[in-house]
C-alpha positions as CSV (number, residue, x, y, z in Angstrom):
1,M,-50.3,20.4,-8.3
2,T,-51.8,19.6,-5.0
3,T,-50.8,21.0,-1.5
4,A,-49.4,17.4,-0.4
5,S,-47.2,16.8,-3.5
6,L,-46.0,20.5,-3.1
7,K,-45.2,19.9,0.6
8,Y,-43.4,16.6,-0.6
9,G,-41.5,18.5,-3.2
10,L,-40.3,21.0,-0.8
11,W,-39.2,18.3,1.9
12,I,-37.2,16.4,-0.9
13,L,-35.4,19.7,-1.8
14,G,-34.9,20.5,1.9
15,C,-33.3,17.2,2.4
16,M,-31.1,17.7,-0.7
17,M,-29.7,20.7,0.3
18,L,-29.2,19.5,4.0
19,C,-27.0,16.8,2.3
20,L,-25.1,18.9,0.0
21,S,-24.3,21.5,2.9
22,C,-23.3,18.5,5.3
23,S,-21.0,16.7,2.6
24,K,-17.2,17.2,2.5
25,T,-14.6,16.8,0.0
26,E,-12.2,13.8,0.5
27,E,-9.4,16.5,1.2
28,E,-11.7,18.0,4.1
29,A,-12.6,14.6,5.9
30,P,-10.8,14.3,9.0
31,L,-9.3,11.0,9.8
32,E,-8.8,10.8,13.5
33,D,-6.3,8.1,15.1
34,V,-4.9,7.0,11.9
35,S,-1.3,6.1,11.7
36,Y,0.4,7.4,8.3
37,L,3.3,5.5,6.8
38,Q,6.4,7.8,6.9
39,F,8.5,8.1,3.8
40,E,11.9,9.4,3.2
41,T,12.9,10.9,-0.3
42,K,16.3,10.3,-2.2
43,T,17.3,11.6,-5.4
44,N,20.4,10.2,-7.1
45,T,23.1,12.0,-9.1
46,N,21.1,11.6,-12.3
47,G,18.2,13.3,-10.7
48,T,16.1,9.8,-10.3
49,K,13.8,10.1,-7.3
50,V,12.5,7.6,-4.9
51,L,10.3,7.6,-1.9
52,Y,11.1,4.8,0.7
53,S,9.0,3.9,3.8
54,E,10.6,3.2,7.2
55,W,10.5,-0.6,8.1
56,V,7.1,-1.5,9.7
57,D,6.6,-4.4,12.1
58,S,4.4,-7.3,10.8
59,E,0.9,-7.6,12.0
60,L,0.1,-11.0,10.3
61,P,-1.0,-13.6,12.8
62,N,1.6,-16.2,13.9
63,S,-0.9,-18.7,12.5
64,S,-4.4,-18.9,11.2
65,V,-7.4,-21.2,11.5
66,Y,-8.1,-20.6,7.9
67,G,-6.1,-21.0,4.6
68,A,-5.5,-17.0,4.5
69,A,-4.8,-14.1,6.8
70,F,-4.0,-10.4,6.2
71,C,-2.5,-7.5,7.7
72,D,-2.7,-3.8,7.0
73,L,0.2,-1.4,7.0
74,P,0.0,2.2,8.2
75,K,-2.1,4.4,5.4
76,V,-0.6,5.9,2.7
77,K,-1.8,9.5,1.6
78,K,-3.0,9.5,-2.1
79,S,-1.1,12.7,-2.5
80,L,2.2,10.8,-2.2
81,F,1.9,9.1,-5.6
82,D,0.0,8.5,-8.7
83,I,-1.3,4.9,-8.7
84,D,-1.5,4.7,-12.5
85,R,2.0,6.0,-13.3
86,D,4.4,5.5,-10.3
87,L,6.1,2.1,-9.7
88,V,5.2,1.0,-6.0
89,M,7.3,-2.0,-4.7
90,F,6.9,-3.9,-1.3
91,F,9.6,-5.8,0.5
92,A,9.7,-8.0,3.5
93,K,12.5,-8.5,5.7
94,R,13.1,-11.5,7.7
95,N,16.6,-13.4,7.6
96,S,17.0,-11.6,4.1
97,I,15.1,-9.0,2.3
98,M,12.6,-10.3,-0.3
99,P,10.5,-8.5,-2.9
100,L,6.8,-9.1,-2.7
101,P,4.6,-10.8,-4.0
102,V,6.4,-14.0,-3.0
103,S,5.6,-17.7,-2.7
104,I,7.3,-19.6,0.1
105,P,7.3,-23.2,-1.1
106,V,8.6,-24.7,2.4
107,S,5.7,-23.4,4.1
108,R,3.2,-23.6,1.2
109,E,2.1,-19.9,1.3
110,H,1.9,-17.1,-1.3
111,Y,2.2,-13.4,-0.2
112,M,0.2,-11.0,-2.3
113,V,0.0,-7.2,-1.8
114,E,-2.2,-4.5,-2.6
115,M,-3.0,-0.6,-2.3
116,A,-6.5,-0.7,-1.5
117,P,-8.0,2.8,-2.0
118,H,-10.3,4.0,0.7
119,L,-13.8,4.7,-0.3
120,W,-14.4,8.1,1.6
121,Y,-10.7,9.3,2.6
122,N,-8.0,10.3,0.3
123,I,-5.5,7.5,1.6
124,Y,-4.6,4.1,0.1
125,I,-4.3,1.0,2.6
126,P,-1.4,-1.1,1.9
127,R,-2.3,-4.8,2.4
128,I,-0.2,-7.8,2.8
129,R,-2.3,-10.8,2.4
130,V,-0.9,-14.6,3.0
131,T,-2.9,-17.6,1.5
132,A,-2.3,-21.3,1.4
133,T,-0.9,-22.5,-2.0
134,D,-2.8,-25.6,-1.8
135,W,-6.5,-26.2,0.0
136,E,-4.8,-29.3,1.7
137,T,-2.5,-26.9,3.8
138,E,-5.3,-25.2,5.8
139,P,-4.8,-24.0,8.4
140,L,-1.9,-21.9,8.1
141,D,0.2,-23.4,11.1
142,D,3.3,-21.1,11.0
143,I,3.2,-17.9,8.7
144,F,6.6,-17.2,7.4
145,F,6.3,-13.6,7.7
146,S,4.9,-13.5,11.4
147,P,5.9,-11.1,14.1
148,N,7.6,-14.2,15.8
149,N,10.1,-13.9,13.0
150,N,10.9,-10.3,13.6
151,T,9.5,-9.6,9.9
152,K,9.2,-6.1,8.7
153,F,7.8,-4.5,5.7
154,R,8.9,-1.6,3.6
155,I,7.5,0.1,0.5
156,M,9.2,2.0,-2.2
157,I,7.6,4.5,-4.8
158,I,9.5,5.4,-7.7
159,P,7.4,8.4,-9.6
160,G,6.5,7.8,-13.2
161,N,7.5,11.4,-14.2
162,T,11.0,10.9,-12.7
163,P,13.7,12.2,-15.2
164,F,16.2,9.4,-16.1
165,P,19.7,9.2,-17.4
166,S,20.8,10.8,-20.6
167,K,20.0,9.1,-24.0
168,G,23.2,7.2,-24.0
169,T,22.6,5.5,-20.8
170,P,19.8,2.7,-20.9
171,R,17.0,3.2,-18.7
172,P,17.0,0.9,-15.6
173,D,14.4,-1.7,-15.0
174,F,13.7,-1.5,-11.3
175,T,11.5,-4.4,-11.6
176,K,14.4,-6.7,-12.6
177,M,16.7,-5.0,-10.0
178,D,17.0,-6.8,-6.4
179,Y,16.7,-4.8,-3.3
180,A,20.6,-4.2,-2.8
181,E,20.6,-2.9,-6.3
182,I,18.1,-0.6,-6.0
183,C,19.4,0.7,-2.5
184,N,22.7,1.3,-4.1
185,Y,21.4,3.1,-7.3
186,F,19.6,5.7,-5.2
187,G,21.9,5.7,-2.3
188,I,19.1,4.5,0.4
189,P,20.4,3.1,3.8
190,Q,19.5,-0.7,3.8
């Protein structure tokens, strides 16, 4: 082994040690100036639990020069739920409360939702995305869930390990229940 290759090997080892000593786990990485979505927890008489967020104002633009636009809601800590087991539901409130995703035929818009995991931090980024349902409708002239319409969004999380009623009572299908039925089932203030 030559002196140059030994020096290079030691340099590489030193760099690796420096990188390892400076790295942080997801739990340790600080996130400054981040707003987190606040949740309340309700448990009904059957012991079924739900987490529900506050109503968050829309940050979608009023219009768009493109055929799509999106807004991020405040961040959600990964420790609050299991993305693989829990049921996550999004709702929009304008004149009435609607579940998302939804298509609005009048304005030719489709609203999608996602919980995007952050690459470096232990959070999810809830995102609302509006797209034109037809390429001929570009740009989006008047977004249905814009701030002009006093739109708000809410997220509900039903943990997958939540106990359900006894064997004699059928398990509720929350995906088929409307917003008022879910609120009544859990006693959530609307």
